[in-house]
Residue, then its C-alpha position, 0 to 999 in steps of 0.5 A: m932276502v932283499g932288504k932296504t938300503k940306506a937313505a939316498t944321498k943328494a947325488q943318488q937322489l939326483r941320479f933317480t931324477d935323471l933316471q926318470i928323464v932317461g925313462c925305461i931302458a927296456c923300452r928304449i931297446e924295443g924302440l918304444a922310447d927315446d930321448n924325445r919321448p922317454e917311457p915313465a919308469d920305476i927305479h929298479h935296484i939291482t940285487m946280487g946274492g939276494r941283497r940290493l947293491g945300493h942306490d948307485y946300482t939302479i936302472p929305470l924300468c917302466p911298470w911293465h918291464h919292472r913289475g909286470v904291471n899291465v896298465s893298458p886295456l889289452p890282455t897281458s899276453t898281448v902287452e907281452m907280445m908288443r912290449g917284450p918280457s917283464l923282469a918280474r914275470s920272466k927274468r930268464a926271457f927278460v935277460a935273453r932279450y935285453g941283457t943282464e941287469m949289469q949290462l943294462l946298468r952300463m947302458t943306463n950310465g952311458h945315457l946318464a953321462r950323455l944327458r949330464k954332458a948335454v946340460a953342462 
């Protein structure tokens, strides 16, 4: 069972803010978002063995890729065809298309490093 994690530190809160700037990592892979037009994202906590790994193990995913929430007027099947699979709706298809959550974490951390270097 996935439980709650401890309250985020200031550094982790900054990470969450920066994840919003990066935007959905799956949308970036799809070419639907980039540095100039990030897709607004939820903060997804990676789990292992049914437990959250903590706030440092987080990736940005839009509502569709994270929770399978269709916010468009299009049918869900059309959204899935256009945007790709959702982690919540089909983890196997999501991983096949985008990589594992740990691979996406490494990719996300690379984006964060470039972002922080650019503003330093």
